[in-house]
mmJSON file of the N, C-alpha and C atoms, coordinates in Angstrom:
{"data_MODEL":{"atom_site":{
"group_PDB":["ATOM","ATOM","ATOM","ATOM","ATOM","ATOM","ATOM","ATOM","ATOM","ATOM","ATOM","ATOM","ATOM","ATOM","ATOM","ATOM","ATOM","ATOM","ATOM","ATOM","ATOM","ATOM","ATOM","ATOM","ATOM","ATOM","ATOM","ATOM","ATOM","ATOM","ATOM","ATOM","ATOM","ATOM","ATOM","ATOM","ATOM","ATOM","ATOM","ATOM","ATOM","ATOM","ATOM","ATOM","ATOM","ATOM","ATOM","ATOM","ATOM","ATOM","ATOM","ATOM","ATOM","ATOM","ATOM","ATOM","ATOM","ATOM","ATOM","ATOM","ATOM","ATOM","ATOM","ATOM","ATOM","ATOM","ATOM","ATOM","ATOM","ATOM","ATOM","ATOM","ATOM","ATOM","ATOM","ATOM","ATOM","ATOM","ATOM","ATOM","ATOM","ATOM","ATOM","ATOM","ATOM","ATOM","ATOM","ATOM","ATOM","ATOM","ATOM","ATOM","ATOM","ATOM","ATOM","ATOM","ATOM","ATOM","ATOM","ATOM","ATOM","ATOM","ATOM","ATOM","ATOM","ATOM","ATOM","ATOM","ATOM","ATOM","ATOM","ATOM","ATOM","ATOM","ATOM","ATOM","ATOM","ATOM","ATOM","ATOM","ATOM","ATOM","ATOM","ATOM","ATOM","ATOM","ATOM","ATOM","ATOM","ATOM","ATOM","ATOM","ATOM","ATOM","ATOM","ATOM","ATOM","ATOM","ATOM","ATOM","ATOM","ATOM","ATOM","ATOM","ATOM","ATOM","ATOM","ATOM","ATOM","ATOM","ATOM","ATOM","ATOM","ATOM","ATOM","ATOM","ATOM","ATOM","ATOM","ATOM","ATOM","ATOM","ATOM","ATOM","ATOM","ATOM","ATOM","ATOM","ATOM","ATOM","ATOM","ATOM","ATOM","ATOM","ATOM","ATOM","ATOM","ATOM","ATOM","ATOM","ATOM","ATOM","ATOM","ATOM","ATOM","ATOM","ATOM","ATOM","ATOM","ATOM","ATOM","ATOM","ATOM","ATOM","ATOM","ATOM","ATOM","ATOM"],
"id":[1,2,3,4,5,6,7,8,9,10,11,12,13,14,15,16,17,18,19,20,21,22,23,24,25,26,27,28,29,30,31,32,33,34,35,36,37,38,39,40,41,42,43,44,45,46,47,48,49,50,51,52,53,54,55,56,57,58,59,60,61,62,63,64,65,66,67,68,69,70,71,72,73,74,75,76,77,78,79,80,81,82,83,84,85,86,87,88,89,90,91,92,93,94,95,96,97,98,99,100,101,102,103,104,105,106,107,108,109,110,111,112,113,114,115,116,117,118,119,120,121,122,123,124,125,126,127,128,129,130,131,132,133,134,135,136,137,138,139,140,141,142,143,144,145,146,147,148,149,150,151,152,153,154,155,156,157,158,159,160,161,162,163,164,165,166,167,168,169,170,171,172,173,174,175,176,177,178,179,180,181,182,183,184,185,186,187,188,189,190,191,192,193,194,195,196,197,198],
"type_symbol":["N","C","C","N","C","C","N","C","C","N","C","C","N","C","C","N","C","C","N","C","C","N","C","C","N","C","C","N","C","C","N","C","C","N","C","C","N","C","C","N","C","C","N","C","C","N","C","C","N","C","C","N","C","C","N","C","C","N","C","C","N","C","C","N","C","C","N","C","C","N","C","C","N","C","C","N","C","C","N","C","C","N","C","C","N","C","C","N","C","C","N","C","C","N","C","C","N","C","C","N","C","C","N","C","C","N","C","C","N","C","C","N","C","C","N","C","C","N","C","C","N","C","C","N","C","C","N","C","C","N","C","C","N","C","C","N","C","C","N","C","C","N","C","C","N","C","C","N","C","C","N","C","C","N","C","C","N","C","C","N","C","C","N","C","C","N","C","C","N","C","C","N","C","C","N","C","C","N","C","C","N","C","C","N","C","C","N","C","C","N","C","C","N","C","C","N","C","C"],
"label_atom_id":["N","CA","C","N","CA","C","N","CA","C","N","CA","C","N","CA","C","N","CA","C","N","CA","C","N","CA","C","N","CA","C","N","CA","C","N","CA","C","N","CA","C","N","CA","C","N","CA","C","N","CA","C","N","CA","C","N","CA","C","N","CA","C","N","CA","C","N","CA","C","N","CA","C","N","CA","C","N","CA","C","N","CA","C","N","CA","C","N","CA","C","N","CA","C","N","CA","C","N","CA","C","N","CA","C","N","CA","C","N","CA","C","N","CA","C","N","CA","C","N","CA","C","N","CA","C","N","CA","C","N","CA","C","N","CA","C","N","CA","C","N","CA","C","N","CA","C","N","CA","C","N","CA","C","N","CA","C","N","CA","C","N","CA","C","N","CA","C","N","CA","C","N","CA","C","N","CA","C","N","CA","C","N","CA","C","N","CA","C","N","CA","C","N","CA","C","N","CA","C","N","CA","C","N","CA","C","N","CA","C","N","CA","C","N","CA","C","N","CA","C","N","CA","C","N","CA","C","N","CA","C"],
"label_alt_id":[null,null,null,null,null,null,null,null,null,null,null,null,null,null,null,null,null,null,null,null,null,null,null,null,null,null,null,null,null,null,null,null,null,null,null,null,null,null,null,null,null,null,null,null,null,null,null,null,null,null,null,null,null,null,null,null,null,null,null,null,null,null,null,null,null,null,null,null,null,null,null,null,null,null,null,null,null,null,null,null,null,null,null,null,null,null,null,null,null,null,null,null,null,null,null,null,null,null,null,null,null,null,null,null,null,null,null,null,null,null,null,null,null,null,null,null,null,null,null,null,null,null,null,null,null,null,null,null,null,null,null,null,null,null,null,null,null,null,null,null,null,null,null,null,null,null,null,null,null,null,null,null,null,null,null,null,null,null,null,null,null,null,null,null,null,null,null,null,null,null,null,null,null,null,null,null,null,null,null,null,null,null,null,null,null,null,null,null,null,null,null,null,null,null,null,null,null,null],
"label_comp_id":["UNK","UNK","UNK","UNK","UNK","UNK","UNK","UNK","UNK","UNK","UNK","UNK","UNK","UNK","UNK","UNK","UNK","UNK","UNK","UNK","UNK","UNK","UNK","UNK","UNK","UNK","UNK","UNK","UNK","UNK","UNK","UNK","UNK","UNK","UNK","UNK","UNK","UNK","UNK","UNK","UNK","UNK","UNK","UNK","UNK","UNK","UNK","UNK","UNK","UNK","UNK","UNK","UNK","UNK","UNK","UNK","UNK","UNK","UNK","UNK","UNK","UNK","UNK","UNK","UNK","UNK","UNK","UNK","UNK","UNK","UNK","UNK","UNK","UNK","UNK","UNK","UNK","UNK","UNK","UNK","UNK","UNK","UNK","UNK","UNK","UNK","UNK","UNK","UNK","UNK","UNK","UNK","UNK","UNK","UNK","UNK","UNK","UNK","UNK","UNK","UNK","UNK","UNK","UNK","UNK","UNK","UNK","UNK","UNK","UNK","UNK","UNK","UNK","UNK","UNK","UNK","UNK","UNK","UNK","UNK","UNK","UNK","UNK","UNK","UNK","UNK","UNK","UNK","UNK","UNK","UNK","UNK","UNK","UNK","UNK","UNK","UNK","UNK","UNK","UNK","UNK","UNK","UNK","UNK","UNK","UNK","UNK","UNK","UNK","UNK","UNK","UNK","UNK","UNK","UNK","UNK","UNK","UNK","UNK","UNK","UNK","UNK","UNK","UNK","UNK","UNK","UNK","UNK","UNK","UNK","UNK","UNK","UNK","UNK","UNK","UNK","UNK","UNK","UNK","UNK","UNK","UNK","UNK","UNK","UNK","UNK","UNK","UNK","UNK","UNK","UNK","UNK","UNK","UNK","UNK","UNK","UNK","UNK"],
"label_asym_id":["A","A","A","A","A","A","A","A","A","A","A","A","A","A","A","A","A","A","A","A","A","A","A","A","A","A","A","A","A","A","A","A","A","A","A","A","A","A","A","A","A","A","A","A","A","A","A","A","A","A","A","A","A","A","A","A","A","A","A","A","A","A","A","A","A","A","A","A","A","A","A","A","A","A","A","A","A","A","A","A","A","A","A","A","A","A","A","A","A","A","A","A","A","A","A","A","A","A","A","A","A","A","A","A","A","A","A","A","A","A","A","A","A","A","A","A","A","A","A","A","A","A","A","A","A","A","A","A","A","A","A","A","A","A","A","A","A","A","A","A","A","A","A","A","A","A","A","A","A","A","A","A","A","A","A","A","A","A","A","A","A","A","A","A","A","A","A","A","A","A","A","A","A","A","A","A","A","A","A","A","A","A","A","A","A","A","A","A","A","A","A","A","A","A","A","A","A","A"],
"label_entity_id":["1","1","1","1","1","1","1","1","1","1","1","1","1","1","1","1","1","1","1","1","1","1","1","1","1","1","1","1","1","1","1","1","1","1","1","1","1","1","1","1","1","1","1","1","1","1","1","1","1","1","1","1","1","1","1","1","1","1","1","1","1","1","1","1","1","1","1","1","1","1","1","1","1","1","1","1","1","1","1","1","1","1","1","1","1","1","1","1","1","1","1","1","1","1","1","1","1","1","1","1","1","1","1","1","1","1","1","1","1","1","1","1","1","1","1","1","1","1","1","1","1","1","1","1","1","1","1","1","1","1","1","1","1","1","1","1","1","1","1","1","1","1","1","1","1","1","1","1","1","1","1","1","1","1","1","1","1","1","1","1","1","1","1","1","1","1","1","1","1","1","1","1","1","1","1","1","1","1","1","1","1","1","1","1","1","1","1","1","1","1","1","1","1","1","1","1","1","1"],
"label_seq_id":[1,1,1,2,2,2,3,3,3,4,4,4,5,5,5,6,6,6,7,7,7,8,8,8,9,9,9,10,10,10,11,11,11,12,12,12,13,13,13,14,14,14,15,15,15,16,16,16,17,17,17,18,18,18,19,19,19,20,20,20,21,21,21,22,22,22,23,23,23,24,24,24,25,25,25,26,26,26,27,27,27,28,28,28,29,29,29,30,30,30,31,31,31,32,32,32,33,33,33,34,34,34,35,35,35,36,36,36,37,37,37,38,38,38,39,39,39,40,40,40,41,41,41,42,42,42,43,43,43,44,44,44,45,45,45,46,46,46,47,47,47,48,48,48,49,49,49,50,50,50,51,51,51,52,52,52,53,53,53,54,54,54,55,55,55,56,56,56,57,57,57,58,58,58,59,59,59,60,60,60,61,61,61,62,62,62,63,63,63,64,64,64,65,65,65,66,66,66],
"pdbx_PDB_ins_code":[null,null,null,null,null,null,null,null,null,null,null,null,null,null,null,null,null,null,null,null,null,null,null,null,null,null,null,null,null,null,null,null,null,null,null,null,null,null,null,null,null,null,null,null,null,null,null,null,null,null,null,null,null,null,null,null,null,null,null,null,null,null,null,null,null,null,null,null,null,null,null,null,null,null,null,null,null,null,null,null,null,null,null,null,null,null,null,null,null,null,null,null,null,null,null,null,null,null,null,null,null,null,null,null,null,null,null,null,null,null,null,null,null,null,null,null,null,null,null,null,null,null,null,null,null,null,null,null,null,null,null,null,null,null,null,null,null,null,null,null,null,null,null,null,null,null,null,null,null,null,null,null,null,null,null,null,null,null,null,null,null,null,null,null,null,null,null,null,null,null,null,null,null,null,null,null,null,null,null,null,null,null,null,null,null,null,null,null,null,null,null,null,null,null,null,null,null,null],
"Cartn_x":[6.092,6.135,5.681,6.206,6.037,5.798,4.946,5.116,5.287,6.198,6.962,6.095,5.436,4.701,4.254,3.909,3.006,1.591,0.732,-0.616,-1.257,-1.8,-1.888,-0.811,0.384,0.958,0.915,0.852,0.071,0.794,2.125,3.144,2.641,2.551,2.448,1.114,-0.277,-1.322,-1.585,-0.472,-0.745,-0.136,0.989,1.195,0.257,-0.097,-0.966,-2.278,-2.864,-4.051,-3.689,-2.357,-1.637,-1.858,-1.575,-1.239,-1.96,-3.314,-4.674,-5.393,-5.515,-5.977,-5.318,-3.942,-3.515,-3.867,-4.383,-4.523,-3.362,-2.624,-1.023,-0.958,-0.879,-1.002,0.533,0.098,1.107,1.133,2.144,2.088,2.349,1.461,1.454,2.147,3.538,4.102,4.001,3.372,3.167,4.671,5.525,6.727,6.825,5.752,5.721,5.887,5.323,5.461,6.819,7.814,8.915,9.897,10.705,11.631,12.457,13.039,13.318,14.686,14.869,16.107,15.889,15.036,15.02,14.563,13.879,13.143,14.82,15.664,16.916,17.584,17.784,18.006,17.414,16.325,15.698,15.914,15.639,15.884,16.543,18.124,19.253,18.714,17.719,17.084,16.147,15.438,13.974,13.081,12.895,11.9,11.026,9.943,8.688,7.716,7.288,7.477,8.727,8.443,9.708,8.613,8.944,8.788,9.676,9.203,10.378,9.986,10.349,10.182,11.27,11.01,12.301,13.541,13.49,14.821,15.375,14.681,15.255,14.464,14.859,14.078,13.74,12.966,12.742,11.97,12.56,11.891,11.477,10.863,10.169,8.97,7.601,6.416,6.642,7.377,7.444,7.894,8.983,9.988,9.098,8.315,7.517,6.515,5.797,4.908,4.849,6.423,6.696,7.081],
"Cartn_y":[7.987,7.186,5.786,4.837,3.462,2.673,1.866,0.462,-0.662,-1.305,-2.771,-3.514,-4.489,-5.376,-6.651,-7.825,-8.835,-8.636,-9.235,-9.096,-9.949,-9.48,-9.626,-9.984,-9.209,-9.108,-8.075,-8.589,-7.736,-6.387,-6.156,-5.27,-4.539,-4.735,-3.755,-3.395,-4.093,-3.834,-2.535,-3.074,-1.64,-0.257,-0.367,0.916,1.41,0.565,0.847,1.603,1.038,1.869,3.069,3.156,4.436,5.475,5.178,5.957,6.527,5.547,6.042,6.881,6.484,7.317,8.95,8.742,10.374,10.782,10.16,10.918,10.912,10.448,9.97,9.285,9.826,8.964,7.8,6.848,6.024,4.981,4.328,3.285,1.798,0.847,-0.516,-1.681,-1.897,-2.618,-3.998,-4.874,-6.528,-7.088,-7.164,-8.076,-9.447,-9.758,-11.498,-11.114,-9.724,-9.623,-9.22,-9.051,-8.478,-9.763,-9.628,-10.793,-11.367,-12.649,-12.935,-12.21,-11.84,-11.183,-9.566,-9.09,-7.736,-6.995,-7.86,-6.848,-6.791,-7.836,-7.754,-6.257,-6.032,-4.896,-3.567,-3.897,-2.549,-2.849,-4.003,-4.193,-5.227,-5.402,-6.353,-7.233,-6.938,-8.165,-8.759,-8.419,-9.1,-8.929,-7.966,-8.223,-6.914,-6.94,-6.277,-5.379,-4.486,-3.675,-2.531,-1.923,-0.887,0.053,1.286,2.61,3.352,3.64,4.204,5.707,6.803,8.052,8.927,9.605,10.296,9.437,8.272,6.975,6.656,7.535,6.695,5.507,4.442,3.732,3.261,3.17,3.077,1.996,0.617,-0.261,-0.349,-1.584,-1.746,-0.981,-1.591,-0.968,0.32,0.009,0.806,1.955,2.142,3.241,4.032,3.219,4.008,4.536,4.292,4.858,6.223,6.238,7.628,8.499],
"Cartn_z":[2.629,3.773,3.294,3.686,3.285,4.62,5.124,5.987,5.495,5.882,5.505,6.65,6.11,6.922,6.655,7.544,6.631,7.268,6.121,6.659,8.246,8.884,10.306,11.192,11.037,11.912,12.747,14.21,15.301,15.275,15.573,15.613,14.742,13.335,12.23,11.88,12.704,12.501,13.519,14.52,15.427,14.92,14.414,13.819,12.477,11.646,10.746,11.29,12.43,13.158,13.669,14.242,14.564,13.643,12.4,11.135,10.664,10.61,10.256,10.971,12.343,13.465,13.138,13.022,13.097,11.411,10.825,9.373,8.27,8.685,7.753,6.553,5.604,4.049,3.782,3.842,3.401,2.838,1.949,1.277,2.125,2.229,2.655,1.719,2.128,1.563,1.899,1.507,1.99,1.825,3.041,2.674,1.786,1.746,1.201,-0.565,-0.596,-2.066,-2.714,-1.54,-2.284,-2.575,-3.55,-3.774,-2.652,-2.626,-1.667,-1.108,0.079,0.522,0.316,-0.529,-0.308,0.924,1.586,3.078,3.832,3.692,4.525,4.121,3.094,2.635,3.341,3.699,4.508,5.788,6.329,7.692,7.782,8.189,8.282,9.138,10.209,11.558,10.461,9.746,8.971,10.196,10.767,12.021,11.079,11.705,11.202,12.378,12.08,10.997,10.722,9.498,9.308,8.334,9.269,8.451,7.625,6.29,5.72,5.474,5.99,5.744,5.295,4.581,3.623,3.738,3.069,2.93,4.425,5.187,6.748,6.816,7.571,8.262,9.279,10.13,11.504,11.898,12.806,13.012,14.445,14.563,15.934,15.842,16.469,16.172,17.332,18.654,19.552,19.407,18.618,17.895,17.135,16.158,15.033,15.814,17.113,17.282,18.373,18.44,19.079,17.971],
"occupancy":[1.0,1.0,1.0,1.0,1.0,1.0,1.0,1.0,1.0,1.0,1.0,1.0,1.0,1.0,1.0,1.0,1.0,1.0,1.0,1.0,1.0,1.0,1.0,1.0,1.0,1.0,1.0,1.0,1.0,1.0,1.0,1.0,1.0,1.0,1.0,1.0,1.0,1.0,1.0,1.0,1.0,1.0,1.0,1.0,1.0,1.0,1.0,1.0,1.0,1.0,1.0,1.0,1.0,1.0,1.0,1.0,1.0,1.0,1.0,1.0,1.0,1.0,1.0,1.0,1.0,1.0,1.0,1.0,1.0,1.0,1.0,1.0,1.0,1.0,1.0,1.0,1.0,1.0,1.0,1.0,1.0,1.0,1.0,1.0,1.0,1.0,1.0,1.0,1.0,1.0,1.0,1.0,1.0,1.0,1.0,1.0,1.0,1.0,1.0,1.0,1.0,1.0,1.0,1.0,1.0,1.0,1.0,1.0,1.0,1.0,1.0,1.0,1.0,1.0,1.0,1.0,1.0,1.0,1.0,1.0,1.0,1.0,1.0,1.0,1.0,1.0,1.0,1.0,1.0,1.0,1.0,1.0,1.0,1.0,1.0,1.0,1.0,1.0,1.0,1.0,1.0,1.0,1.0,1.0,1.0,1.0,1.0,1.0,1.0,1.0,1.0,1.0,1.0,1.0,1.0,1.0,1.0,1.0,1.0,1.0,1.0,1.0,1.0,1.0,1.0,1.0,1.0,1.0,1.0,1.0,1.0,1.0,1.0,1.0,1.0,1.0,1.0,1.0,1.0,1.0,1.0,1.0,1.0,1.0,1.0,1.0,1.0,1.0,1.0,1.0,1.0,1.0,1.0,1.0,1.0,1.0,1.0,1.0],
"B_iso_or_equiv":[0.0,0.0,0.0,0.0,0.0,0.0,0.0,0.0,0.0,0.0,0.0,0.0,0.0,0.0,0.0,0.0,0.0,0.0,0.0,0.0,0.0,0.0,0.0,0.0,0.0,0.0,0.0,0.0,0.0,0.0,0.0,0.0,0.0,0.0,0.0,0.0,0.0,0.0,0.0,0.0,0.0,0.0,0.0,0.0,0.0,0.0,0.0,0.0,0.0,0.0,0.0,0.0,0.0,0.0,0.0,0.0,0.0,0.0,0.0,0.0,0.0,0.0,0.0,0.0,0.0,0.0,0.0,0.0,0.0,0.0,0.0,0.0,0.0,0.0,0.0,0.0,0.0,0.0,0.0,0.0,0.0,0.0,0.0,0.0,0.0,0.0,0.0,0.0,0.0,0.0,0.0,0.0,0.0,0.0,0.0,0.0,0.0,0.0,0.0,0.0,0.0,0.0,0.0,0.0,0.0,0.0,0.0,0.0,0.0,0.0,0.0,0.0,0.0,0.0,0.0,0.0,0.0,0.0,0.0,0.0,0.0,0.0,0.0,0.0,0.0,0.0,0.0,0.0,0.0,0.0,0.0,0.0,0.0,0.0,0.0,0.0,0.0,0.0,0.0,0.0,0.0,0.0,0.0,0.0,0.0,0.0,0.0,0.0,0.0,0.0,0.0,0.0,0.0,0.0,0.0,0.0,0.0,0.0,0.0,0.0,0.0,0.0,0.0,0.0,0.0,0.0,0.0,0.0,0.0,0.0,0.0,0.0,0.0,0.0,0.0,0.0,0.0,0.0,0.0,0.0,0.0,0.0,0.0,0.0,0.0,0.0,0.0,0.0,0.0,0.0,0.0,0.0,0.0,0.0,0.0,0.0,0.0,0.0],
"pdbx_formal_charge":[null,null,null,null,null,null,null,null,null,null,null,null,null,null,null,null,null,null,null,null,null,null,null,null,null,null,null,null,null,null,null,null,null,null,null,null,null,null,null,null,null,null,null,null,null,null,null,null,null,null,null,null,null,null,null,null,null,null,null,null,null,null,null,null,null,null,null,null,null,null,null,null,null,null,null,null,null,null,null,null,null,null,null,null,null,null,null,null,null,null,null,null,null,null,null,null,null,null,null,null,null,null,null,null,null,null,null,null,null,null,null,null,null,null,null,null,null,null,null,null,null,null,null,null,null,null,null,null,null,null,null,null,null,null,null,null,null,null,null,null,null,null,null,null,null,null,null,null,null,null,null,null,null,null,null,null,null,null,null,null,null,null,null,null,null,null,null,null,null,null,null,null,null,null,null,null,null,null,null,null,null,null,null,null,null,null,null,null,null,null,null,null,null,null,null,null,null,null],
"auth_seq_id":[1,1,1,2,2,2,3,3,3,4,4,4,5,5,5,6,6,6,7,7,7,8,8,8,9,9,9,10,10,10,11,11,11,12,12,12,13,13,13,14,14,14,15,15,15,16,16,16,17,17,17,18,18,18,19,19,19,20,20,20,21,21,21,22,22,22,23,23,23,24,24,24,25,25,25,26,26,26,27,27,27,28,28,28,29,29,29,30,30,30,31,31,31,32,32,32,33,33,33,34,34,34,35,35,35,36,36,36,37,37,37,38,38,38,39,39,39,40,40,40,41,41,41,42,42,42,43,43,43,44,44,44,45,45,45,46,46,46,47,47,47,48,48,48,49,49,49,50,50,50,51,51,51,52,52,52,53,53,53,54,54,54,55,55,55,56,56,56,57,57,57,58,58,58,59,59,59,60,60,60,61,61,61,62,62,62,63,63,63,64,64,64,65,65,65,66,66,66],
"auth_comp_id":["UNK","UNK","UNK","UNK","UNK","UNK","UNK","UNK","UNK","UNK","UNK","UNK","UNK","UNK","UNK","UNK","UNK","UNK","UNK","UNK","UNK","UNK","UNK","UNK","UNK","UNK","UNK","UNK","UNK","UNK","UNK","UNK","UNK","UNK","UNK","UNK","UNK","UNK","UNK","UNK","UNK","UNK","UNK","UNK","UNK","UNK","UNK","UNK","UNK","UNK","UNK","UNK","UNK","UNK","UNK","UNK","UNK","UNK","UNK","UNK","UNK","UNK","UNK","UNK","UNK","UNK","UNK","UNK","UNK","UNK","UNK","UNK","UNK","UNK","UNK","UNK","UNK","UNK","UNK","UNK","UNK","UNK","UNK","UNK","UNK","UNK","UNK","UNK","UNK","UNK","UNK","UNK","UNK","UNK","UNK","UNK","UNK","UNK","UNK","UNK","UNK","UNK","UNK","UNK","UNK","UNK","UNK","UNK","UNK","UNK","UNK","UNK","UNK","UNK","UNK","UNK","UNK","UNK","UNK","UNK","UNK","UNK","UNK","UNK","UNK","UNK","UNK","UNK","UNK","UNK","UNK","UNK","UNK","UNK","UNK","UNK","UNK","UNK","UNK","UNK","UNK","UNK","UNK","UNK","UNK","UNK","UNK","UNK","UNK","UNK","UNK","UNK","UNK","UNK","UNK","UNK","UNK","UNK","UNK","UNK","UNK","UNK","UNK","UNK","UNK","UNK","UNK","UNK","UNK","UNK","UNK","UNK","UNK","UNK","UNK","UNK","UNK","UNK","UNK","UNK","UNK","UNK","UNK","UNK","UNK","UNK","UNK","UNK","UNK","UNK","UNK","UNK","UNK","UNK","UNK","UNK","UNK","UNK"],
"auth_asym_id":["A","A","A","A","A","A","A","A","A","A","A","A","A","A","A","A","A","A","A","A","A","A","A","A","A","A","A","A","A","A","A","A","A","A","A","A","A","A","A","A","A","A","A","A","A","A","A","A","A","A","A","A","A","A","A","A","A","A","A","A","A","A","A","A","A","A","A","A","A","A","A","A","A","A","A","A","A","A","A","A","A","A","A","A","A","A","A","A","A","A","A","A","A","A","A","A","A","A","A","A","A","A","A","A","A","A","A","A","A","A","A","A","A","A","A","A","A","A","A","A","A","A","A","A","A","A","A","A","A","A","A","A","A","A","A","A","A","A","A","A","A","A","A","A","A","A","A","A","A","A","A","A","A","A","A","A","A","A","A","A","A","A","A","A","A","A","A","A","A","A","A","A","A","A","A","A","A","A","A","A","A","A","A","A","A","A","A","A","A","A","A","A","A","A","A","A","A","A"],
"auth_atom_id":["N","CA","C","N","CA","C","N","CA","C","N","CA","C","N","CA","C","N","CA","C","N","CA","C","N","CA","C","N","CA","C","N","CA","C","N","CA","C","N","CA","C","N","CA","C","N","CA","C","N","CA","C","N","CA","C","N","CA","C","N","CA","C","N","CA","C","N","CA","C","N","CA","C","N","CA","C","N","CA","C","N","CA","C","N","CA","C","N","CA","C","N","CA","C","N","CA","C","N","CA","C","N","CA","C","N","CA","C","N","CA","C","N","CA","C","N","CA","C","N","CA","C","N","CA","C","N","CA","C","N","CA","C","N","CA","C","N","CA","C","N","CA","C","N","CA","C","N","CA","C","N","CA","C","N","CA","C","N","CA","C","N","CA","C","N","CA","C","N","CA","C","N","CA","C","N","CA","C","N","CA","C","N","CA","C","N","CA","C","N","CA","C","N","CA","C","N","CA","C","N","CA","C","N","CA","C","N","CA","C","N","CA","C","N","CA","C","N","CA","C","N","CA","C","N","CA","C","N","CA","C"],
"pdbx_PDB_model_num":[1,1,1,1,1,1,1,1,1,1,1,1,1,1,1,1,1,1,1,1,1,1,1,1,1,1,1,1,1,1,1,1,1,1,1,1,1,1,1,1,1,1,1,1,1,1,1,1,1,1,1,1,1,1,1,1,1,1,1,1,1,1,1,1,1,1,1,1,1,1,1,1,1,1,1,1,1,1,1,1,1,1,1,1,1,1,1,1,1,1,1,1,1,1,1,1,1,1,1,1,1,1,1,1,1,1,1,1,1,1,1,1,1,1,1,1,1,1,1,1,1,1,1,1,1,1,1,1,1,1,1,1,1,1,1,1,1,1,1,1,1,1,1,1,1,1,1,1,1,1,1,1,1,1,1,1,1,1,1,1,1,1,1,1,1,1,1,1,1,1,1,1,1,1,1,1,1,1,1,1,1,1,1,1,1,1,1,1,1,1,1,1,1,1,1,1,1,1]
}}}
């Protein structure tokens, strides 16, 4: 599981906190560390956060928290 977000992004922080509270293992991927345009391949809207689970991408914190 990978969480793509930006440092101090409020929606990303909300997801990060929920994942930690549930005790789930995940990799934090800082979008700023990706090559320019690479995040658009993951989330064409370019919005954060995005959670990748088994090759599937879920965007928007509300959907991720569900």
